[in-house]
Each structure stands twice: as structure tokens, then as C-alpha cells.
N, C-alpha and C positions, 0 to 999 in steps of 0.2 A: 627389260633386261634381266635375266636370271642371276641372282645374287646368292651366294651360299652364306650359310650360318656364320662361318668364320669371318668372312669379309663385313658382315653386318655388326658383329659384335666383337670389338677389339680385345676385351678382356677374356672373354671365352676363348678366342684363338691364342692369347697369350698363356692361358692355363692349360689348354689342351696340347699345343704344340710344344709349349716349353716342358711339360712332363714327359712327352713323348721323346723330345730332343735330349733330355737329361737322362732318361732311361737307356737311349742308345748309346750315350756317352759312356755311361757307367758299364754297361754289357760289353762294349767294345774294350774299355780299358781292362776289365777283367779278363776278357777272352785273351787279350794282349799278355797278360800276366800268366796265365794257365798255359798258353801255347805261344812259345817264343816265336815261332814261324809267323804268328799272326800279328806280333807286335807292330810292325811298321803300318800295317793295314789299320789297326786298332788306334793307335795313336796319331797317325797322320791323314789317313785317306777318308776313314769314315767320318770324323768330324767335319770334313769338308764337305762331303757328298750330303751329309745330313743338314748342313747349312744351306746348301742349295735348294733341297726339297722344303725347308722351313720357308724360305723366300718364294719359292714356287706355289706353296699352298696359302700362304697369307696374303699375297698380292699387295702388301704395303711394306715398303723397305724400312721404315722406322719401327713398326711392330716387330718385324723379323730381327732387326738388330737388336732391339731390346731384349727379345726371347735369348738371342745367342749370348749376349753379354751376362744376363742373369744366369743361366744355365751353366755357362762356362765358370763364372764366378762360384757358385755352388759346388761345381765339381773340382774346381781348384781348392776351394776350402777343404773338401772332403779329403783331397789326396795330401794337403799339408797336414791335416789331422792324422792321417793314417802314417804319414812319415814322422811326425812328432812323437806319436805313441810308439812306433817300432824303435827308434832311436834317435836321441837329441842330436847327436854328431852328425848323423846323415841327414837329418832335417835341415840343419844350418848349412851344410855343404850343397843340398840340391835346391835351396831357396831361389837361386839365381837361375837355375835351369828351369824350373817350373814357372817362374815370372815370365822369362823369355818365351816359354812354350804357350802360356796364356796370352801373351801379347801377340804372337805370331798367329795363334788361332783366332784371336778377335779381329785382326785385319783380314784374314783369310776368310773367315766366316762372314765378315761383313760384305766382302766381294763376292763370294759365292751366293749369298741370299740376294745380293742386287742383282746378279747374273739370272737366278731363278725368277725374280720378279719380271725382269726383260723377257726372258724366254716365255715366261706365261702371257704377258701382253702380246708378244710379236710372234705366237706360235703359229698362227695362220700364215704369216710371211714366210717363216722359217720352212714349214711344209712345202710351200709353193716354190721356193728356191731349191729345195731337195728334188722335187719332182723336175723341175727345169733341168737341173743338173743331169739326173737319170737319162732323161730324154736326149739331151745332148751327148752323153757319153754312149748312147745307144746308136745315134747317127754317126759317131766317130767310129765306133766299132763295125758298123755296117759297111761305111766307107772304105775302111781299112780292109775288111774281108773282101769287098768287091775288087780291090786293088790286087789282092793276093790270089784270087781266082783268075784273073787274066793272065 
């Protein structure tokens, strides 16, 4: 069985994928701040997609969830720090918003990483199902075209 370096060394997986996950989060949040049209994608969609890929690459749900929780905690700490130094009034008003956002992404990230692990384990079955569905659709289209030609 061919095992990757990431699956054989969980600490290495945690460090590599954690740093990549953290970098992607920071870049997506900064792009959301710089370009307002990108904000919904940077703050909502990109962390979920990145969580999926962390789960897909790690192949172990517990390591993926640890990575997501630690990186989101670090990211939330940085956001709290930036808000605190910008204006104390704004920081105390936005603490509930950031805490709920953090909780939302922990749950969503854990779910997305579990889906990523499941897809990695069952990708052969998923491909077989897709091929079967394409063949069935082709048969149905040929049957309908045969009815229309008559």
C-alpha cells in the first residue's frame, strides 16, 4: 500500500497543512477587506472549501479537526487583536459576532473535513457511480432521440 508522508507523520501533516490553512485564511480575509465584492467568498466560502481539502489531504478526521480548530483559533485571535488596536468600542461590540463566526466555522469546517476524508476513501466508488449515471443518461437521450426520429 502506497502511503504518503502526510499520513505517516501526523505532526508533519499538522504543521504543513496548518500553515497552509492559516495562510489561505489570512489571504482570503485580507482580500475580503481590500475588495468588498470578494468579502462573502473570502469570509464564508473559502474557509469551508479549504477545510474540505484539509480533510481530503490528511485522511484522518481527528488530525484535520485539530488543524482547523487551531488555525481558526489563531485567526480569531489575530482578528480580535486587530479590532482591539483599531478601536476599543468596536472590539467590544463585535466580540459576539466574531465568536459566533468562529463557532460557525468550527462546526462547518469539521463537517467539510469529514466529507473530504469520506470522499478520499470512497473516490473509486464515486467515480464508478458518475460513470454509471453518464451511461444511463446517454441511453435515455438515445431512446428519446429514437422516439423523436419516428
